[in-house]
N, C-alpha and C positions, 0 to 999 in steps of 0.2 A: 533532433527532437522526435522525429520519426522512429527511431530505433529505440529511445526511452519509452515511449508509448507501447511500443511493442513488447517491452521488458515488463512495464505495468500492467498490460493486459492480462497478463497470466495470473496476477495475484489480485487485481482489484475486485474482480466480481465475488471472488472466495470470500475477501476481507471484507466486502460489503456486504454480503449475505450474513456472514457473523456477526458483524458490527449491528444491523438490523435486528437480530436476534437478542443480542446482549443489550440493546437500545430498548426494546421492547419489554424485556424482562425487568430492566432497572427504571421503569417511569414511562416509558414511550415518548419522550421528549427528541425532536430533532437533535437539540445540543448533547444530548446523551448518545445517540448515534453516530455522530461527528467526533465526539470524545473516545468513543470506543473504537472508530475506524482509526483514528490516529496511533493507539496503541496494537491494535489487531494488524494492520497492513504490516509492518516492521516485522512481527513473528511471522506471519505468513510469507514475507520476505525470505527471512531467516530458513524456514523450513523447506521451502521448494528451492532456493539457491544455496544454501549453505550445508544442507544434511541431504537432501533428496539428488539434486541436480547440480552437485558441485563443478562440474565440469562447463558448465552452461556460460558460466564467466567469461571463458576464453572467447566464447562468438562475440560478445558484447566488447572484450578488449580489444580482439582485430578490427572492431569497427571504428576504435577510438574512443570508447567510454570505459573510463574507469571504474573499479567496483566501488569508491567513495562517493562518484558520480551518480551511480544508482541508487545507493542508499540516500544521498540526497534528494534525490529525486521522488523517492517513497514517502521522505517528512514532509516536503514541500506539497506535495497532492494531500497528505493527510491534513495539513494545515489550513490549505485552500478548501477541503471539504468541509471543516470545522469552521472557517469563518462564515462559508454560504450556510449551513446548518444552524449556526447562532443567529443568523439574521432573520431567519424564518419565525 
């Protein structure tokens, strides 16, 4: 769990900043920020870990975390974020 959070820390703040900007541009509702985060976070992960730092996956693989598990964690965090922001 700690290593997944380490992985997510690199993309979370950048994705959230972009999502807030998009959410404000498209109505400013918290639900819109959560929805944009759900789509922006995987694109940010793709850019940072598939294009820019492709060898970074080996670090997490050696810790016992697969590539699929990292992608699933990104979607789960996005869904949790969306559910929290929908209740506001």
